[in-house]
N, CA and C of each residue as an Amber inpcrd file, in Angstrom:
protein
   249
  19.7320000  17.8430000 -36.2020000  18.5270000  18.0450000 -35.4110000
  17.3880000  18.3870000 -36.3690000  16.2470000  17.7370000 -36.1930000
  15.0920000  17.9950000 -37.0490000  14.4250000  19.3100000 -36.6490000
  13.5850000  19.8040000 -37.5240000  12.8320000  21.0230000 -37.2280000
  11.9820000  20.8320000 -35.9770000  11.3400000  19.6710000 -35.8510000
  10.5200000  19.3940000 -34.6760000  11.3520000  19.4360000 -33.3990000
  12.5080000  18.8090000 -33.4080000  13.3770000  18.8140000 -32.2290000
  13.8420000  20.2330000 -31.9070000  14.2180000  20.9560000 -32.9400000
  14.6800000  22.3290000 -32.7480000  13.5590000  23.2080000 -32.1910000
  12.3790000  23.1040000 -32.7950000  11.2310000  23.9100000 -32.3700000
  10.8550000  23.6100000 -30.9220000  10.7340000  22.3280000 -30.5700000
  10.3170000  22.0010000 -29.2080000  11.3600000  22.4350000 -28.1850000
  12.6320000  22.3730000 -28.5270000  13.6790000  22.8470000 -27.6110000
  13.5460000  24.3480000 -27.3780000  13.2850000  25.1040000 -28.4280000
  13.1240000  26.5600000 -28.2960000  11.8810000  26.8900000 -27.4710000
  10.7850000  26.2040000 -27.7570000   9.5390000  26.4520000 -27.0090000
   9.7150000  26.1020000 -25.5470000  10.3540000  24.9780000 -25.2740000
  10.5730000  24.5840000 -23.8810000  11.4090000  25.6200000 -23.1370000
  12.4300000  26.1370000 -23.7850000  13.2560000  27.1750000 -23.1670000
  12.4260000  28.4210000 -22.9050000  11.6470000  28.8380000 -23.8840000
  10.8120000  30.0360000 -23.7500000   9.8010000  29.8970000 -22.6160000
   9.2990000  28.6790000 -22.4050000   8.2940000  28.4350000 -21.3620000
   8.9070000  28.0890000 -20.0050000  10.2430000  28.1270000 -19.9270000
  10.9030000  27.8490000 -18.6560000  10.9490000  26.3780000 -18.3100000
  10.8330000  25.5210000 -19.3010000  10.9000000  24.0760000 -19.0900000
  12.3020000  23.5910000 -19.3920000  12.5690000  22.3400000 -19.0960000
  13.8540000  21.7390000 -19.4400000  14.1020000  21.9810000 -20.9240000
  15.2140000  22.6170000 -21.2870000  15.4280000  22.9850000 -22.6850000
  15.8210000  21.8310000 -23.6040000  16.0480000  20.6610000 -23.0610000
  16.4130000  19.5290000 -23.9050000  15.2660000  19.1370000 -24.8160000
  15.5700000  18.5570000 -25.9670000  14.5020000  18.1470000 -26.8800000
  13.6890000  17.0050000 -26.2850000  12.4640000  16.8910000 -26.7350000
  11.6310000  15.7690000 -26.3270000  12.2400000  14.4840000 -26.8700000
  12.0790000  13.4160000 -26.1280000  12.5570000  12.1320000 -26.6380000
  11.6440000  11.6870000 -27.7790000  12.1510000  10.8400000 -28.6420000
  11.3240000  10.3240000 -29.7300000  10.1370000   9.5520000 -29.1760000
  10.2980000   8.9250000 -28.0370000   9.1920000   8.2140000 -27.4010000
   8.0910000   9.1890000 -27.0120000   8.4540000  10.3170000 -26.4140000
   7.4590000  11.3280000 -26.0350000   6.7630000  11.9090000 -27.2610000
   7.5230000  12.1630000 -28.3030000   6.9450000  12.6960000 -29.5370000
   5.9420000  11.7070000 -30.1120000   6.3220000  10.4320000 -30.1750000
   5.4150000   9.4160000 -30.7100000   4.1380000   9.3110000 -29.8900000
   4.2800000   9.3910000 -28.5640000   3.1140000   9.3080000 -27.6830000
   2.1200000  10.4140000 -28.0180000   2.6040000  11.6370000 -28.1180000
   1.7150000  12.7720000 -28.3890000   1.1230000  12.6720000 -29.7950000
   1.9450000  12.3150000 -30.7880000   1.4370000  12.1980000 -32.1540000
   0.4310000  11.0560000 -32.2870000   0.7020000   9.9300000 -31.6370000
  -0.2380000   8.8110000 -31.6870000  -1.5510000   9.1650000 -31.0010000
  -1.4580000   9.8490000 -29.8790000  -2.6760000  10.2740000 -29.1960000
  -3.4630000  11.2290000 -30.0860000  -2.7660000  12.1550000 -30.7250000
  -3.4340000  13.0870000 -31.6320000  -4.1660000  12.3560000 -32.7450000
  -3.5240000  11.3470000 -33.3140000  -4.1630000  10.5490000 -34.3650000
  -5.4140000   9.8630000 -33.8320000  -5.2960000   9.2570000 -32.6520000
  -6.4360000   8.5430000 -32.0750000  -7.6090000   9.4780000 -31.8080000
  -7.3200000  10.6360000 -31.2410000  -8.3800000  11.6010000 -30.9400000
  -8.9890000  12.1490000 -32.2300000  -8.1570000  12.4530000 -33.2000000
  -8.6580000  12.9840000 -34.4730000  -9.6130000  11.9960000 -35.1390000
  -9.2920000  10.7100000 -35.0800000 -10.1220000   9.7070000 -35.7330000
 -11.3360000   9.3090000 -34.9030000 -11.1820000   9.2350000 -33.5910000
 -12.2640000   8.7490000 -32.7440000 -13.2120000   9.8530000 -32.2850000
 -12.7100000  11.0720000 -32.1830000 -13.5220000  12.1570000 -31.6370000
 -13.7410000  13.2110000 -32.7180000 -12.7170000  14.0310000 -32.9540000
 -12.8080000  15.1030000 -33.9500000 -11.4200000  15.7030000 -34.1080000
 -11.0880000  16.0740000 -35.3280000  -9.7490000  16.6410000 -35.5800000
  -9.4720000  17.8570000 -34.7210000 -10.4570000  18.7160000 -34.5500000
 -10.2100000  19.9420000 -33.7800000 -10.0220000  19.6640000 -32.2920000
 -10.3730000  18.4680000 -31.8410000 -10.1620000  18.1080000 -30.4350000
  -8.7060000  17.7450000 -30.1630000  -7.9290000  17.5060000 -31.2020000
  -6.5500000  17.0370000 -31.0350000  -5.6570000  18.0130000 -30.2750000
  -5.5270000  19.2770000 -30.7040000  -4.6180000  20.1620000 -29.9670000
  -5.0860000  20.4550000 -28.5440000  -6.3930000  20.5440000 -28.3540000
  -6.9110000  20.8050000 -27.0040000  -6.6370000  19.6010000 -26.1030000
  -6.7940000  18.4050000 -26.6410000  -6.5110000  17.1930000 -25.8740000
  -5.0320000  17.1260000 -25.4970000  -4.1560000  17.4710000 -26.4350000
  -2.7210000  17.4860000 -26.1330000  -2.4130000  18.4920000 -25.0270000
  -3.0630000  19.6390000 -25.0780000  -2.8830000  20.6510000 -24.0400000
  -3.3430000  20.1060000 -22.6880000  -4.5100000  19.4880000 -22.6560000
  -5.0290000  18.9420000 -21.4050000  -4.1370000  17.8250000 -20.8750000
  -3.5990000  17.0090000 -21.7730000  -2.6490000  15.9650000 -21.3660000
  -1.4410000  16.6020000 -20.6890000  -0.9200000  17.6670000 -21.2920000
   0.2150000  18.3740000 -20.7120000  -0.0940000  18.9630000 -19.3490000
  -1.2950000  19.5390000 -19.2120000  -1.6960000  20.0730000 -17.9020000
  -1.7250000  18.9650000 -16.8520000  -2.3220000  17.8400000 -17.2150000
  -2.4320000  16.7330000 -16.2620000  -1.0570000  16.2280000 -15.8340000
  -0.1530000  16.0860000 -16.7910000   1.1990000  15.6260000 -16.4640000
   1.9300000  16.6780000 -15.6410000   1.7400000  17.9330000 -15.9920000
   2.3680000  19.0150000 -15.2360000   1.8830000  19.0940000 -13.7990000
   0.6780000  18.6170000 -13.5670000   0.1100000  18.6290000 -12.2130000
   0.3530000  17.3340000 -11.4570000   1.1590000  16.4330000 -12.0530000
   1.5880000  15.2630000 -11.2910000   1.1500000  13.9130000 -11.8010000
   0.2210000  13.8520000 -12.7330000  -0.1660000  12.5590000 -13.2900000
   0.9840000  12.0610000 -14.1560000   1.2700000  10.7940000 -14.1230000
   2.3370000  10.2820000 -14.9820000   1.8580000  10.2770000 -16.4300000
   2.7960000  10.4110000 -17.3490000   2.4390000  10.3980000 -18.7640000
   1.7400000   9.0930000 -19.1550000   2.2420000   7.9220000 -18.7530000
   1.5350000   6.6880000 -19.1260000   0.1080000   6.6290000 -18.5800000
  -0.0990000   7.0970000 -17.3550000  -1.4380000   7.0680000 -16.7720000
  -2.3620000   8.0480000 -17.4930000  -1.8910000   9.2600000 -17.7270000
  -2.7050000  10.2530000 -18.4300000  -3.0380000   9.7620000 -19.8340000
  -2.0610000   9.2000000 -20.5110000  -2.2620000   8.6820000 -21.8580000
  -3.3090000   7.5690000 -21.8600000  -3.1830000   6.6450000 -20.9320000
  -4.1390000   5.5350000 -20.8370000  -5.5530000   6.0470000 -20.6400000
  -5.7170000   7.0130000 -19.7600000  -7.0480000   7.5600000 -19.4720000
  -7.6610000   8.2120000 -20.7100000  -6.8680000   9.0220000 -21.4090000
  -7.3940000   9.7290000 -22.5780000  -7.6770000   8.7480000 -23.7140000
  -6.7930000   7.7790000 -23.9200000  -7.0380000   6.7890000 -24.9780000
  -8.3010000   5.9880000 -24.6830000  -8.5250000   5.6510000 -23.4250000
  -9.7360000   4.9330000 -23.0440000 -10.9680000   5.7820000 -23.3210000
 -10.8910000   7.0520000 -22.9730000 -12.0150000   7.9570000 -23.2510000
 -12.2860000   8.0630000 -24.7480000 -11.2330000   8.2170000 -25.5340000
 -11.3920000   8.3520000 -26.9850000 -11.9940000   7.0880000 -27.5850000
 -11.5170000   5.9300000 -27.1580000 -12.0530000   4.6720000 -27.6740000
 -13.5240000   4.5210000 -27.2910000 -13.8460000   4.8780000 -26.0690000
 -15.2380000   4.8180000 -25.6230000 -16.1130000   5.8150000 -26.3630000
 -15.5600000   6.9810000 -26.6600000 -16.2990000   8.0060000 -27.3970000
 -16.6780000   7.4850000 -28.7780000 -15.7110000   6.8810000 -29.4400000
 -15.9710000   6.3300000 -30.7750000 -17.0360000   5.2520000 -30.7230000
 -16.9540000   4.3930000 -29.7290000 -17.9400000   3.3300000 -29.5840000
 -19.3290000   3.8920000 -29.2880000 -19.4030000   4.8910000 -28.3980000
 -20.6830000   5.5150000 -28.0600000 -21.3190000   6.1700000 -29.2660000
 -20.5090000   6.7530000 -30.1420000 -21.0420000   7.4240000 -31.3230000
 -21.5850000   6.4240000 -32.3400000 -21.0740000   5.1760000 -32.3040000
 -21.5390000   4.1470000 -33.2170000 -22.8330000   3.5020000 -32.7370000
 -23.0490000   3.5140000 -31.4240000 -24.2460000   2.8630000 -30.8510000
 -25.4960000   3.6810000 -31.0530000
């Protein structure tokens, strides 16, 4: 088990969530989103965006839908800053 898998399992248990590790697909989704936000918006926006993504999913939005919305916003943000 990697440090990331171990850490997320412990955090999930502490927060009362399913204690199983995140799937590699879920990890990639969050890391890729972080990269996109860091490059298109600002590095410091990355952890806050991940938190907001988690809130949205926790409140019922599907992960693919929440991800699509945030990626669209980030891409539009980058484009708006160039114009």
